[in-house]
N, C-alpha and C positions, 0 to 999 in steps of 0.2 A: 397626266402630265399637269403640273400646274405653272403658270406665268407668273412671273414677278413682278409686283407694280411699283413702282416710286412715284408718290404723290409730289404732284408741284413744290408743297412746301418742304418735304426732303430734298428736292432737287437745288432747291433756293439754298437749304444748310447745308448742303456739302460745297456748293458755290460759294458761299460765304466765307465755310472755313477753309477753302483754298485759298481764297485772296485776302485773308486775314480781315474777314467781315466789309471789307470795302468792295463795292459792286461801280463797275462802270454804269454811267449817266448817259441818259438822253434827255436834251433839254429843248422846248420848245419857247420862242420866244416872239410874242406879238404886241401889237399896238405900240409900234414906235412911232414917234411923233413923226408928222409929214413935214420934212424939210420944204422950204419955199421951191418957186419953180426956178432950176438954175440954166442959166445961159452961158456960161463958159465954154468955148469950143476945146478946151484941153479938159484931161479929167481932174475931176474935184472931188473929196471925201465928202461922203453924207453924214458922218458925223455918229452912226450908229452905235459906237462903241464907246461914245462918251455919255457921261451921266446925265446931260443934259437932252441929248436926243434920243437916247435907246439903251444904256448900257450893256451892250452885247458883249459881254463878258464870259470866259468859261475858263475854270483850272481842271487839267486833265487830272483824273484819280489813278489810272493804271496804264492807259495806253499812249502811245509817241503817234499813232495816227486816228485820226479825225474825219469824219464824213459830215462836212457842212452842207446844208440845201438853203438856198435864199429862194424865196417866192414873194411876188407882189406884180404890182400891175405898174405900167410906164407910160405916160401920154407925153406926147409931143404936139408942140403949139405947130400948126398948121399943116397942111397937106405936104408930102413929100418932103418934111422935115426930119433928118435921118438923127438918131441919138442912138446911145450906148450905154452901157452898163458892165462893171469887172468887180467882181468880189478882190477883196483883199482881207489879209491876216496879218498880225504882227506875232512870230514867232520868239521875240525877245520882250520878256514879261517885263522890262524895265520900261519901256519904250509907252509913254502917254498916247492914249487913242487921241485921232486927229478930232479937230471941231469940225461942225459943217463948213463947206466951201474950204477947207484947208488944202493944201498942195498934198499930191499923193505922197503917202508914206506906208512902211509897210511892205510886205510882198504879195505879189499877185496871185491869188489860190485858185486858178482855174480861168476856164475862156469864159469870157462874158457874151452879151447879148447886145446885137445890132437891132436897131428898130426904126423903119422908118415912116413916119405918120401915113395914117390912112385918113379917107374922107371920111367924117363922121366918128373917129376916134378920139378926135381932138380931147373930149371930155373925159371921156369912160377909159380910154388906155387899153395897152394890149397888155395881157397877161405875161409872166414871165417866171421860168424857174433856173436856177442856175445849182446844180451840184459837183461839186468837187471834192478833194480827199485831201487833206494838208498834211503832210510826216516830216518825220523829226522835230515833233514837238516835245518839250520838258513837264515832264510829270511833275504836278505840286505846282507849277508856273502858271500863272493866270494870263491869259491871251485876250485880245480883243478882236472882234471881226466890223468890217464895215464893207459898203461899197462904194465905188466911185463912178459917176456920170460926167458924160459932156453931152453937148449939143450941137450939130455942127451948123444948124442956123435956128432961129427961134428959142426956144426952152423946154427942158425934161423937168417932169414930175414923176416921182416915184409914191403911190400910195400902197396901202395895204399889204406892207411888208412885212414877212416874217421869216424867222431863221429857225433851223432846226439845227443842233448840232449831235453826234452823235459819237463816242469812242468806237474803234473797231480793231 
């Protein structure tokens, strides 16, 4: 009995042929600028979708559904100082990405993370991961992605922020 073997290159060629040569992409963005500490008690944008802070932009190629993963570190000033971070995306390509500290715009695209400052973590921060799915996007239309933060008291700073976007 002979088993058929399909090499990875053959699989890729068949896939590319079935999708007219367009393959869904996975991108990872890192090295976002670190905005200064935020003291707002209401959510404000971090500006990662804007060119000056991060340029977190993506244009879907095939799918109307995206998996979006944010990772980073959130530091709160002082012990027992609650802070929160929320993911946002724009589903309208004509909307300009907000600048740092701008009022919240776009659509919340998942559940956020609430962190309360713990003694000894003020300088180092607490790691966070937010994974969400954004549906109903328009293929071929550029989108921006951003995070919004707020501090109940004191300040909150996001560092080491990275973003992964995958068409699913």
